[in-house]
C-alpha positions in Angstrom: 0.0 0.0 0.0 2.9 2.4 0.8 4.3 1.7 -2.7 1.0 2.4 -4.3 0.6 5.6 -2.4 4.1 6.7 -3.5 3.3 6.0 -7.1 0.1 8.0 -6.9 1.9 10.9 -5.4 4.6 10.8 -8.1 1.9 10.7 -10.9 0.0 13.5 -9.2 3.1 15.7 -9.1 3.9 15.0 -12.7 0.4 15.9 -13.8 0.3 19.0 -11.7 3.7 20.1 -13.1 2.3 19.7 -16.6 -0.7 21.8 -15.6 1.6 24.4 -14.1 3.5 24.5 -17.4 0.3 25.0 -19.4 -0.5 27.9 -17.1 3.1 29.3 -17.4 3.0 29.3 -21.2 -0.6 30.7 -21.1 0.9 33.6 -19.1 3.3 34.4 -21.9 0.5 34.2 -24.4 -1.9 36.5 -22.6 0.8 39.1 -21.6 2.1 39.0 -25.1 -1.3 39.7 -26.6 -1.9 42.5 -24.1 1.3 44.2 -25.3 0.6 43.9 -29.0 2.2 40.6 -29.8 0.7 38.1 -32.3 0.3 34.4 -31.6 2.7 32.0 -33.4 3.3 28.8 -31.4 2.1 27.2 -28.2 4.0 24.0 -27.2 3.7 21.7 -24.2 6.3 18.9 -24.3 6.6 17.7 -27.9 3.1 18.8 -28.9 2.5 22.2 -30.4 0.1 24.3 -32.3 1.5 26.9 -34.8 -0.1 29.6 -36.8 1.4 29.4 -40.3 0.2 31.2 -43.4 -3.0 32.1 -41.5 -3.8 28.5 -40.5 -3.3 26.5 -37.4 -1.0 23.5 -37.6 -0.9 20.8 -35.0 2.3 18.8 -34.9 4.6 16.6 -32.8 7.7 18.8 -32.9 9.7 17.0 -30.3 11.1 18.3 -27.0 13.4 21.2 -27.0 16.4 20.8 -24.7 16.1 22.9 -21.5 12.3 23.7 -21.9 9.1 21.9 -20.9 7.0 24.2 -22.9 7.2 27.2 -25.2 5.1 30.1 -26.3 6.4 32.0 -29.3 4.8 35.4 -30.1 5.6 37.8 -32.9 6.3 41.3 -31.5 5.0 44.3 -33.5 7.1 45.7 -36.3 8.7 49.0 -35.3 11.2 51.5 -36.6 12.4 51.8 -33.0 12.5 48.1 -31.8 14.2 49.2 -28.6 10.9 50.7 -27.6 8.8 47.6 -28.2 7.8 46.0 -24.8 9.7 42.8 -24.3 10.0 42.4 -20.5 6.2 41.9 -19.9 6.2 39.0 -22.5 9.0 37.3 -20.6 7.5 38.1 -17.2 4.0 36.7 -18.0 4.8 33.0 -17.4 6.2 33.5 -13.9 3.5 36.0 -13.1 0.7 33.5 -13.9 2.5 30.8 -11.8 2.7 33.2 -8.8 -1.0 34.0 -9.2 -1.9 30.3 -9.4 0.0 29.7 -6.2 -1.6 32.6 -4.4 -5.1 31.4 -5.5 -4.5 27.7 -4.8 -3.2 28.0 -1.3 -6.3 29.6 0.3 -8.5 27.2 -1.6 -6.5 24.3 -0.2 -6.9 25.7 3.3 -10.6 26.2 2.9 -11.8 22.9 1.5 -12.4 19.8 3.7 -12.0 17.0 1.2 -8.5 15.7 1.7 -8.0 14.8 -2.0 -9.1 18.3 -3.2 -7.0 19.8 -0.4 -3.9 17.8 -1.5 -4.5 18.8 -5.1 -4.6 22.6 -4.4 -1.6 22.4 -2.0 0.5 20.6 -4.6 -0.6 23.0 -7.3 0.4 25.9 -5.0 3.8 24.4 -4.2 4.6 23.4 -7.8 3.4 26.7 -9.2 5.5 28.7 -6.7 8.5 26.6 -7.4 8.1 27.0 -11.2 7.7 30.8 -10.8 11.0 31.0 -8.8 12.8 28.7 -11.2 11.8 30.9 -14.1 12.0 34.4 -12.6 15.2 34.1 -10.6 17.9 34.8 -13.2 19.8 31.6 -14.2 21.5 30.2 -17.2 22.4 26.5 -17.6 21.4 24.8 -20.8 19.4 27.9 -21.8 18.7 31.3 -20.2 15.4 31.4 -18.3 12.9 34.3 -18.4 14.4 36.1 -15.4 17.8 36.0 -17.0 16.5 37.5 -20.3 14.6 40.2 -18.3 17.8 41.1 -16.5 19.8 41.2 -19.7 17.4 43.4 -21.7 17.2 45.8 -18.7 20.9 46.5 -18.7 21.8 46.2 -22.4 20.1 47.9 -25.3 22.1 45.7 -27.7 20.8 42.5 -26.1 17.3 43.9 -26.1 17.6 44.4 -29.9 19.0 40.8 -30.3 16.1 39.3 -28.4 13.6 41.4 -30.4 15.2 40.3 -33.7 15.1 36.7 -32.6 11.4 37.0 -31.8 10.7 38.6 -35.2 12.6 35.7 -36.9 11.0 32.8 -35.0 7.6 34.6 -35.3 7.7 34.1 -39.1 7.9 30.2 -39.4 6.5 30.2 -43.0 9.7 32.1 -44.3 13.2 30.9 -44.6 15.9 33.3 -43.3 16.8 34.7 -46.7 13.2 35.7 -47.2 13.1 37.9 -44.1 14.5 41.4 -43.9 18.3 41.4 -43.4 18.0 43.9 -40.6 16.9 41.1 -38.3 20.3 39.5 -38.7 22.5 42.4 -37.8 25.5 41.4 -35.6 25.8 43.2 -32.3 29.2 44.2 -31.1 28.2 44.7 -27.5 26.1 42.8 -25.0 26.1 39.3 -23.5 24.1 37.9 -26.5 26.4 39.4 -29.1 27.5 35.8 -30.0 23.8 34.8 -30.4 23.4 37.6 -33.0 26.5 36.3 -34.8 24.9 32.8 -35.0 21.6 34.3 -36.2 23.6 36.2 -38.9 25.5 33.1 -39.9 22.3 31.1 -40.2 21.1 33.8 -42.6 24.3 33.7 -44.6 24.1 29.9 -44.9 20.7 30.3 -46.5 22.2 32.8 -48.9 24.9 30.3 -49.7 27.6 32.6 -48.3 29.4 29.7 -46.5 32.8 31.4 -46.1 31.3 34.5 -44.4 29.2 32.3 -42.1 32.1 30.1 -41.2 34.1 33.2 -40.1 31.3 34.3 -37.8 30.7 30.9 -36.3 34.3 30.5 -35.3 33.8 33.5 -33.0 30.4 32.6 -31.8 31.0 31.4 -28.2 29.9 33.1 -25.0 32.4 35.1 -22.9 31.9 32.8 -20.0 33.3 29.5 -21.3 32.1 27.7 -18.1 28.5 28.0 -19.1 26.8 25.1 -20.8 25.1 26.9 -23.7 23.0 25.3 -26.3 24.2 28.0 -28.7 27.7 26.7 -28.5 26.6 23.4 -29.9 24.4 25.1 -32.5 27.4 27.2 -33.6 29.6 24.1 -33.9 27.0 22.2 -35.8 26.6 24.9 -38.5 30.4 25.5 -38.5 30.7 21.9 -39.5 28.2 22.4 -42.3 30.1 25.4 -43.7 33.4 23.5 -43.6 31.8 20.5 -45.4 30.4 22.8 -48.1 33.9 24.3 -48.8 35.5 20.9 -48.7 37.8 21.5 -45.7 40.6 19.1 -44.9 39.9 16.0 -42.8 42.0 17.2 -39.8 40.0 20.5 -39.6 36.6 18.7 -39.8 37.5 16.1 -37.2 38.6 18.9 -34.9 35.2 20.5 -35.0 33.3 17.2 -35.1 34.0 16.4 -31.4 32.4 13.6 -29.3 30.2 16.2 -27.7 29.0 17.5 -31.1 28.4 13.9 -32.3 26.2 13.1 -29.3 24.3 16.4 -29.8 23.6 15.8 -33.5 22.7 12.1 -32.9 20.0 13.2 -30.5 18.9 16.4 -32.2 18.5 14.9 -35.7 15.6 12.8 -34.6 13.4 15.9 -34.4 15.3 18.7 -36.1 15.5 18.9 -39.9 18.6 21.2 -39.9 20.6 18.6 -38.0 19.5 15.9 -40.5 20.9 18.2 -43.2 24.2 18.5 -41.5 24.5 14.7 -41.1 23.5 14.3 -44.8 26.3 16.6 -45.8 28.8 14.9 -43.5 28.0 11.4 -44.9 27.9 12.5 -48.6 30.7 15.1 -48.8 33.1 13.9 -46.1 32.6 10.1 -45.6 31.4 9.6 -49.2 28.9 7.0 -47.9 25.9 7.3 -50.2 23.8 4.7 -48.4 24.3 6.5 -45.0 23.6 9.9 -46.7 20.4 8.6 -48.3 19.2 7.4 -44.9 19.8 10.9 -43.5 18.0 12.5 -46.5 15.0 10.2 -46.0 15.1 11.3 -42.3 14.8 14.9 -43.6 11.8 14.0 -45.7 10.0 12.4 -42.7 10.5 15.5 -40.7 8.7 17.8 -43.1 5.4 17.4 -41.3 6.9 18.4 -37.9 8.9 21.3 -39.2 7.9 24.8 -40.3 7.5 25.7 -43.9 10.5 28.0 -43.7 12.7 25.2 -42.3 11.6 22.7 -44.9 12.2 25.2 -47.7 15.7 26.2 -46.5 17.0 22.8 -45.7 15.7 20.8 -48.7 17.2 23.4 -51.1 20.4 23.2 -49.1 20.3 19.4 -49.5 20.1 19.9 -53.3 23.2 22.1 -53.0 25.0 19.3 -51.1 24.0 16.8 -53.8 25.4 19.1 -56.5 28.7 19.6 -54.7 29.0 15.8 -54.2 28.7 15.3 -58.0 
């Protein structure tokens, strides 16, 4: 009986955590809408709904490392992007978790039914914990909401970088080269200057300017090398692609294709079409293994339904470029 009780408690905590995540992302959605943002994507775990070309698309897009959910909103276009409200959008998730905790606790105290009481007490505890986890600035695998709020408050350059990233992710139907180049401007200052370089390199890759992209990616690491940053792995992955496209020597490629990057690509390619493209290029251009390359290409085709239209357009056309270079 004790074991059964423990199992029930664990299941209840997991379900309440998912409910708290739904509320958290709903907070981003509502606060975004109140400050002029437009809905793009709402994701809980691997399941998401995206507005693309005026239509809603439901897909299993896979989990994103470092996040249990995600709400992507498109900020309003502005000639002065530094004036566009960003902090409230980031603050919305934690705010709604705090409100949930403040509402749930007195309800738990007021009701007599022990199961209902336990539910509201757990919801209050989990919601409060999630609010603190998201609002107290921290950066491990990815920066949390509190960290982004702190950064944009002290750095205009970082505020612009985050605004540009939202303008880019908020247009999933377009590939990078189809969006205004001004969203891909490198920032010389700020903690996220290296992120702006990666964004710029991604744009250059779509424009087939691989040498320029490679130069940017070689300098795209955070100042604090002790931080585990998903962008470091992203930069290394696309640096590898650029080197493959210019037919770099084996020693240079193996230096970039570290064990850490191999593990990252092996996991990420299951859900991300861009990582499939990189492995397709690696197998076809470097290893000259046509069978392995065809397997990676077929993996790209299977990921079309779970990828945005812009991603599919960019990476399938790049795959054709890879095929031409192999010939």
